[in-house]
Every structure is written in C-alpha cells, then in structure tokens.
matplotlib code that plots the C-alpha trace (Angstrom):
import matplotlib.pyplot as plt

x = [48.5, 46.2, 43.8, 42.5, 39.4, 39.2, 38.6, 40.9, 38.2, 37.7, 39.5, 39.1, 40.7, 43.6, 44.1, 44.0, 46.5, 48.8, 48.7, 49.5, 52.5, 53.8, 53.5, 55.2, 52.2, 52.3, 49.0, 47.5, 45.3, 42.2, 40.3, 36.6, 35.5, 37.3, 36.0, 32.5, 32.5, 33.4, 30.8, 31.0, 31.2, 33.8, 31.5, 28.7, 31.1, 32.1, 28.4, 27.6, 30.5, 29.1, 25.6, 24.1, 22.9, 25.9, 29.8, 31.5, 35.3, 37.9, 37.0, 39.9, 40.3, 43.2, 43.2, 39.4, 38.7, 37.0, 36.8, 33.9, 34.4, 34.7, 35.5, 39.3, 40.3, 44.0, 43.6, 40.6, 42.5, 45.5, 43.3, 41.4, 44.7, 45.9, 42.7, 43.2, 46.8, 48.4, 50.2]
y = [-11.8, -11.4, -8.5, -6.9, -4.8, -2.7, 0.7, 2.9, 3.4, -0.3, -1.8, -5.4, -4.2, -2.6, -5.7, -7.9, -5.6, -5.6, -9.4, -9.9, -7.5, -9.2, -12.6, -11.4, -12.0, -9.8, -8.1, -5.3, -2.9, -1.6, 1.2, 0.2, 3.8, 4.8, 1.8, 2.4, 5.9, 4.6, 1.7, -1.0, -4.7, -5.1, -3.5, -5.9, -8.9, -7.8, -7.4, -10.8, -12.5, -10.9, -12.2, -9.8, -7.0, -4.7, -4.8, -5.9, -5.4, -6.8, -9.0, -10.9, -12.3, -14.6, -16.2, -15.9, -17.4, -15.0, -14.7, -12.6, -9.8, -11.1, -9.8, -10.1, -13.5, -14.3, -18.0, -17.9, -15.6, -18.0, -21.1, -19.3, -18.1, -21.7, -23.0, -20.4, -21.6, -18.3, -19.8]
z = [28.2, 31.1, 30.8, 33.9, 33.7, 36.7, 38.3, 40.4, 43.1, 43.5, 46.6, 45.1, 42.0, 43.8, 45.8, 42.8, 40.9, 44.0, 44.2, 40.5, 40.8, 43.9, 42.2, 39.0, 36.8, 33.7, 32.8, 30.9, 33.0, 31.5, 33.3, 33.1, 33.5, 30.4, 28.5, 29.7, 28.4, 24.9, 25.2, 22.6, 22.3, 25.1, 27.7, 26.5, 26.9, 30.4, 31.3, 29.9, 31.8, 35.0, 34.7, 32.2, 34.4, 34.7, 34.6, 37.8, 38.5, 38.6, 35.6, 34.2, 30.6, 29.5, 25.9, 25.6, 29.1, 31.5, 35.3, 36.4, 39.0, 42.5, 46.0, 46.5, 48.0, 47.5, 47.6, 45.3, 42.9, 42.8, 42.2, 39.4, 37.8, 37.9, 36.3, 33.5, 32.9, 34.1, 37.1]

ax = plt.figure().add_subplot(projection="3d")
ax.plot(x, y, z, "-o")
ax.set_aspect("equal")
plt.show()
C-alpha cells in the first residue's frame, strides 16, 4: 500500500492526493501535523528521506521505497510511481 505523508494546508499535497484518486491509486493518507506532534522514528525517517534538515510533504513510501517531498508535477509523479512499481 502506498503511504502518503502530507498536510491539509499543503497545495502540493492536495494536488497529489487528487491525482492519485483520479487515477485509481489506492493509498493511506497520514497527516504529518498529527505525526509530528507524536514525534518518533517515523518523523526521523521522513526527515532523513528529505535531506536531513526537516520534513517535506508530500513524502511517499511504498514497500520500503521512499519518494521525497516535491512540488506537484503530474508527469514527474506518474514517472516516479512507475519506478516504484505502483503504476
């Protein structure tokens, strides 16, 4: 299952989620603000995936493979999902 670590206030997250829904990609949505409040290893991993300074959204994870947070670009998202084996 694709995990999407995102935030409601993030336009790139909203666009990514909308794209996934439009293309029938199943995913689990995780609100980074709620995770950040709890802290823990998951936040550390998301920070590491994004260069080690801070978390960036939307960060995606599928079967242990991570895609760091990026500005929404439909073509790039599709290409990345294909490389992860999701599409």
